[in-house]
C-alpha positions, 0 to 999 in steps of 0.5 A: 652076552657071555653067561658069566659077563654079568657076574664078572662085571659085578665082581669088579664093582665089588672089588673096586668098592672093597678097595675104596673102603679099605683105603678110606679105613686106612686113611681114617686110621692114619688120621687117628694115629696122627691125632694120637701122636700130636704133642700136648699143648705146651703148658704156660711157663711159670711167671718169673718175679723179682722184687728189688728193694731200694733200701732195707727190706728187713725193718724193725723186729716186732713190726710187719715191714710193709714191703716184706709183706708185699714180697711174701704175697707174691708167692701166692700161698697162705704160708709160703716157704721163704728162704733167706741167704745172708751170703753178702755178710758171710752168713753173719749170725746177727743177720740171721737173728734179724731175719728170724725176728722179723719173719715171726710177724708173718704167717710163713715158713722162714728158712736160712741157707748158708754158703759157709758150710761143712759138707756133712751139714748140707746135703745140697744147696738145691734141696733148700733153694728149689723147695722155697716159694720165695728167696730173699737175698740180704745186703753186704758185699755183692762182689764176694757174694757172687764170687762164692755163688759161682764157685759153688754153682749157686748162681745156676741153682737160683736161675733154676728157681727163677725159671720155676716161678720161685719169687726172688728179691733182696736188698743192697747186694740182693737188689743189684745182683739180678741186673746186668750191672750194679753200683757197689761199695764192695771194693776198697776205696770208691764206689765202683761198677760190677757185673751181676747175674743179668736176669734183668737188663740194664743196671741198678742203683739202690740207696739212691737217696741215703748215700748222697754220692750215688746220685751224681756218680751213677748219672755221670757213669751213664752219661759217659757210657761206663755203665748201662742205662738203669733204674735207681731206687730210694730207700722205702721203694721196691721194683717189681719185675714180672718176666723181666719187665718192670710192672710196678714201683711200690713204696711206703713213703710218699717222698721216696721215688724210683727213677729210670736213668738213661743216656741221651746224647751227652746227658743222663736223663732222670725220669721219676717213675709212678709209685704205688703207695702201700698201706701200712 
């Protein structure tokens, strides 16, 4: 045997072992590097909530309207910052006064965002709306309201607010605006159909029991396919949506209801929805 054969064989063994350990170290390093660059788990998106009132949400000043109390509680804060938009009434002073009088009965921070503004007096609409915990839309002329919102870009800001989990709600124009379509009295003459923001699927008809012309007209439109299937609500009732699903119908009057109206064949079917009566 050659005198250097043993050393040569031993060297080869050590060389193979060294290569093996280098490959193992490189493999472990790559695994650690991959673990390092793995994206963090996606955080759950904010819960999107809308409370659409079937009638007036701002009841008598000096009392604590039950449905408004429920609305504020959805924000999940002890002293929520809640912004009122009286766009449908042209930022009417009387509506703003009514809002401030009612909100005095709650532990909250009431704000008002006008749309009829002068540039020096308003830095941006985002500054107020995206800092709110809840946004309440008043009644009035829904056609004019949405037209102004779109020109000013407010519709996009409110969509941002919705996606961030800021609670949305409202009465009249502030109820139908969230749906794809709504029944409105905003145009001259008869009640009509209008396209809305589309945050929620289908159509909406508030004041289902207070305006006697609404029930037959809404059902006739649905029967003929002129308006999308939807939900009608009596005064004293509110529709609570979470992530675009109706999760609860709440009310303050036992005889007030909400109804799902759908087209079946050549008929409009009216289905009363379960109601949770809130304690006053």
